[in-house]
C-alpha positions, 0 to 999 in steps of 0.5 A: 309312896307319898302320893300327894308328894308326887302329885306336887312333883308332877304339876311342877314338872308339867309347869316347867315343861310348858314354860320351857317349850312355848314354840311347841305348845303354840304349834300344837295349838294352831294344828286345827286340821289335824286329827287330834292335832297330831299326824298320828293320834299316838303322838298325844301319848306324851307326858305334859299337856302337849308333845314336843316338836321335832326340829333336827335328829342325828345319831342319839340326839334330837332337838325340838323347835324350842331349841332343846337338845336330848339324849334320845333313848326312845330312838322312835320306839325302836324305829330309830334303833340304828340312830337318827338319819345314819349317814350311810343310810341317808347316802343310800336313800339319795343315791336311790331316789335322786340320783338313780330314781324309781322308788315306786317302779314296781320293779325288783332290784338286785339289792332285795336278794342281798338283803334276803341273803343277810335276813337268812344269815341272821335269823335262819329263815330261808325265803323272805318277802317285804312290807313297809311295817311289821303290822303289814308283815304280820297280817300277810303271815297270818294269811299265809298260816291260815292258807296253809293250815286251813285253820281260821284262828291265830293265837297270841299272848295277852298284852303282846305287841303286834301293831294294829293287827286286829287278831292281836288286840285280845287279852286274858280276862278276869275269868281266864278267857279271851276278851277284847283288849281295853280301848280297842277302836272299831273292831270288825268283829268279836276278837274271840271269833278270829283269835285265842289268847294265852298269858306269856310263860303259861304253858298249861294255858297255852295247851288248852287253847291249842287242844282245840285244834283250830289255831293256825298259828302262834304269833308271838314276841320271844319276850314280851316288850311293849307292856314292860320287858317280861322275859321268858322263864326257863323252858318256856320257849322250848315248851311252846315250840313242842306244843305248836308242833304237837297240835299242827300249829305254825309258829311266828316270831314277832322280832320287831322290838326283840331285835334288840337281843342281837343281830338276829334277834331272839331267834338267833340269841336263843337258838329258836325255830319258828316257822315264820318271822316278821320284823319291822321298824329298825331294819330300814334305819328310819325308812319304812321297811318291814319283812316276813320270813318263812322256812323253806319248807313252808315257802314250798308248800305255799308256792306249790299250791295251785289254788292260792293267788299269791301274785295278784289276789293273795292278800299279800302285798302292797303296791309300795311294799318292796320298793327300791328305796326301802330295799336300799335302806334296809341294805345299808342299815344291816350292812353298815349300821346294825352290825354284829359288832354294833349290837355287842357295844350296844348291849354293853351300854344297855348293861350300864343303864341297867346297872344305874337304875338298879342302883337307884331303885336299891338305894331307896328300897323301892318295890320295882324291878329292871329288865333288860333285853340285849340293847333295850332296858326297862324299869317296871313299878313291881317287884319281882319283874311281872312274869305275864303281860296282865301282871305287867299291865297291873303294874302301870302307874300313869302319874309316876310314869308322867313324873319320871318322863317329865323330869328326865325330859325337862333335864334333856332325856327322852324315853319311850312315852308309851313306857319306861324303855330305854334303847341304845343305838350305835351312837349312843355313849357312856356319857349319855348313859350316865347322864340318865343315872344321874338325872334318875337318881335326882328324880328319886331323891325328890320323890322318896327322899 
């Protein structure tokens, strides 16, 4: 690839983004009282000199304050997989908050049992508790795993995604051993004191770590997602389950992003048998919500322990967790929006998106790859597709990624700013997908044509 040509195109698209978005730029420059000038510092992970500012969002469309409408394939990095502000969720939230009231009453609602039963139907885990984020669901699951096993450490895959859980910020270093993930901020201790790590798709490395017999749980995504989609090789997930059972280690599936695989995520789609499962983001239809499920046996073990204070000091909750507003949103989303039928349609659109990207890659004989996980598709600057998180991280190309993101955004398409991920929602259309195919082809023609 001609890097000089890439840099020229990136400069052109950056200048065009600044020209098109004067109100967003002005809002960013005025934000003197915000840390990093944004409500959350990761909002600065965007191509260009400043983020676009949101005005409205409905379904698969967002509009910025400069009046530009976008086909949104980012969808809140999975948080809006149900589409932006689904009408039925908005109605449920309005009814709970404005009409019935009591979002933070600290009292249960009958709807919570409906949500728990539906999560059992989808994922198979027998008992459920709620959180506000998947990060919290993971933290609490880790505590429970340590309590029931008496072991101190957690094992994750290198470059897996589990939110900001301290124990998960570990990668495989150059020597094949665990090391702090680059960029980790304010770690409370050396992460190797709390965690072990193995490459995804590497059973030998996993067994080496589990054989130390100090791992309470393997916390894993059934497919890596936040470093590009890395799919499991044949037999890998079955091997993980066999090894965790052999070494007395619990298995926690984090389905927060892999929920895209279907109504029961990868756990149902691939007939997996975790001891616990965590999920967040999408299940609330945009309202903060998360959940963690436990097998019946594990739940009975924990509830039968007189030495565990699961009511007050157990570290498995927060004042707003399980609030009536989030529960109402979860029920509306699961019952009416992210249905089994919706996932079928979303997966078909994702197949169409994948085919369009693949056609562009093949047209120009690029050494890139494209992978799909149900309603989620992503392209990576490597061929063949990376089989580990470390290999996928090594395939990153910031200049190239920024050019593609800006080129698409300047022509009305948003991808996830962290990577090249496109997600379908129930409101996404074939026309939306075909627009991306067309614009993506134009970007490649300018880049390498």
